[in-house]
C-alpha positions as CSV (number, residue, x, y, z in Angstrom):
1,M,0.0,-0.1,0.0
2,I,1.3,3.4,-0.9
3,D,1.2,5.9,2.0
4,V,0.7,9.2,0.1
5,E,1.4,11.4,3.1
6,T,4.8,9.7,3.7
7,I,5.7,10.0,0.0
8,K,4.9,13.8,0.2
9,E,7.1,14.2,3.3
10,W,9.9,12.2,1.6
11,W,9.6,14.5,-1.5
12,R,9.7,17.7,0.8
13,V,12.8,16.5,2.6
14,F,14.8,14.7,-0.1
15,V,13.7,16.1,-3.6
16,G,12.0,19.5,-3.2
17,D,9.7,21.2,-5.8
18,G,11.4,21.9,-9.1
19,N,14.0,19.2,-8.7
20,M,14.3,15.8,-10.3
21,V,14.7,12.3,-8.9
22,E,15.0,8.8,-10.4
23,V,12.9,6.2,-8.8
24,R,13.8,2.5,-9.4
25,I,11.6,-0.5,-8.6
26,L,13.7,-3.7,-8.3
27,G,12.6,-7.2,-8.0
28,K,11.8,-9.8,-10.7
29,F,12.2,-6.9,-13.3
30,Q,13.8,-3.5,-13.0
31,Y,11.6,-0.4,-13.5
32,S,12.8,3.2,-13.7
33,G,11.3,6.6,-13.9
34,Y,12.6,10.2,-13.8
35,F,10.2,12.6,-12.0
36,K,9.9,16.4,-11.4
37,S,6.2,15.9,-10.6
38,L,5.2,14.4,-7.3
39,D,1.7,13.7,-8.6
40,N,3.0,11.7,-11.5
41,L,5.4,9.9,-9.3
42,I,2.6,8.8,-6.9
43,K,0.3,7.8,-9.9
44,E,3.1,5.8,-11.6
45,I,4.3,3.8,-8.5
46,K,0.8,2.9,-7.2
47,P,0.5,-0.2,-9.4
48,Y,3.7,-1.6,-8.0
49,A,2.9,-1.2,-4.3
50,E,1.2,-4.6,-3.9
51,M,3.8,-6.7,-5.8
52,D,5.7,-9.3,-3.9
53,N,9.4,-8.8,-3.3
54,E,9.5,-5.5,-5.1
55,Q,11.6,-2.7,-3.5
56,I,11.4,1.0,-4.3
57,Y,14.6,3.1,-4.4
58,F,15.4,6.7,-5.2
59,T,18.5,8.6,-6.1
60,L,19.9,10.5,-3.2
61,N,21.8,13.2,-5.0
62,E,21.4,15.8,-7.7
63,I,21.7,14.1,-11.1
64,N,22.3,15.6,-14.6
65,A,19.2,17.4,-16.0
66,D,19.8,15.7,-19.3
67,C,18.6,12.4,-17.6
68,Y,15.1,13.8,-17.8
69,G,15.1,13.3,-21.6
70,R,15.4,9.5,-21.3
71,Q,12.5,7.2,-22.2
72,Q,11.3,7.1,-18.6
73,C,10.5,10.8,-18.2
74,E,7.6,11.2,-15.9
75,K,6.7,7.4,-16.1
76,M,7.9,4.0,-15.0
77,V,9.6,2.0,-17.7
78,K,10.2,-1.8,-17.5
79,S,13.8,-2.7,-18.2
80,P,14.9,0.7,-19.3
81,K,17.9,1.1,-21.6
82,T,19.7,3.5,-19.3
83,T,19.4,4.4,-15.6
84,T,21.4,6.8,-13.4
85,T,25.1,5.9,-13.0
86,D,27.8,7.6,-10.8
87,T,28.8,9.7,-13.7
88,D,25.3,11.3,-13.9
89,V,25.6,12.6,-10.3
90,V,26.3,16.3,-10.7
91,R,26.4,17.2,-6.9
92,R,26.0,15.4,-3.7
93,K,23.4,16.7,-1.2
94,T,23.6,13.8,1.2
95,V,26.1,11.1,2.6
96,L,24.4,7.9,3.4
97,I,25.9,5.5,5.9
98,D,24.5,2.1,5.5
99,F,24.6,-0.5,8.4
100,D,23.9,-4.0,7.0
101,P,24.9,-7.4,8.5
102,V,27.2,-9.5,6.4
103,R,25.2,-12.4,5.1
104,A,24.6,-14.6,2.0
105,T,22.8,-12.8,-1.0
106,G,19.1,-13.2,-0.7
107,V,19.1,-14.0,3.1
108,N,17.3,-11.6,5.4
109,A,19.0,-10.6,8.6
110,S,18.1,-12.3,11.8
111,E,16.7,-10.3,14.7
112,A,20.1,-10.5,16.4
113,E,21.9,-9.3,13.2
114,F,19.4,-6.5,12.8
115,E,19.9,-5.5,16.4
116,L,23.8,-5.5,15.9
117,A,23.4,-3.3,13.0
118,H,21.2,-0.9,15.0
119,K,23.8,-0.8,17.8
120,K,26.6,0.0,15.4
121,A,24.4,2.8,13.8
122,Q,23.9,4.3,17.2
123,T,27.6,4.2,18.1
124,V,28.5,6.0,14.8
125,F,25.7,8.5,15.3
126,K,26.9,9.3,18.7
127,Y,30.4,9.7,17.5
128,L,29.6,11.9,14.7
129,R,27.3,14.1,16.9
130,E,30.3,14.6,19.2
131,Q,32.3,15.7,16.1
132,G,29.7,18.4,15.4
133,F,27.7,16.8,12.7
134,N,24.0,17.7,12.4
135,A,21.3,15.2,13.1
136,P,20.9,12.8,10.2
137,V,17.8,11.2,8.7
138,I,17.6,7.7,10.5
139,A,15.8,5.0,8.6
140,V,15.4,1.2,8.7
141,S,16.8,-0.2,5.4
142,G,15.2,-3.5,5.5
143,N,18.0,-5.7,7.0
144,G,19.7,-2.8,8.7
145,W,19.9,0.9,9.2
146,H,20.7,4.1,7.4
147,L,22.1,7.4,8.7
148,Q,21.8,10.0,6.0
149,Y,23.4,13.4,6.5
150,F,22.7,16.5,4.5
151,I,25.9,18.3,3.3
152,E,26.6,21.6,1.7
153,D,27.2,22.0,-2.0
154,C,29.5,19.2,-2.9
155,P,30.4,18.7,-6.5
156,N,30.8,15.1,-7.7
157,N,34.5,14.9,-8.4
158,D,37.3,12.5,-7.5
159,D,38.5,14.6,-4.5
160,N,35.0,14.9,-2.9
161,T,34.4,11.2,-3.7
162,E,37.6,10.1,-1.8
163,T,36.9,12.5,1.1
164,I,33.3,10.8,1.6
165,K,34.7,7.4,1.2
166,R,37.2,8.1,4.1
């Protein structure tokens, strides 16, 4: 089921009016759509909400405006020719720290593994707070946890990529 109010809040926090996002749905097939319209995005993802084992993702950072000219402009396309790659990222707006337990592909985290990932996320959160970082967006990622920090204008180049990795 699609929670429209949650999607509207996500759009406000992560995308913003006038900006573009790629949404991907992964599962048995891959679907992709580029959206500047929240209403179109909601309309296009509704049919996928009840599918088994489908997961919906979105781009975290600003992507090249030319991507909007791809076949999946304002609509979801099954098995698109092209989707967003690292080279399409123009600028970073966020840094995502992902806490997932190490496990075999296709195997969900146990409750104990999920809790260990939570504890590690809490430890890193506390450390970064002590270093002066602002509060992140905290989310459950399915098998683990995400801390997502908003950052100032950060062009996507080799130096900034290396800094973020470190």
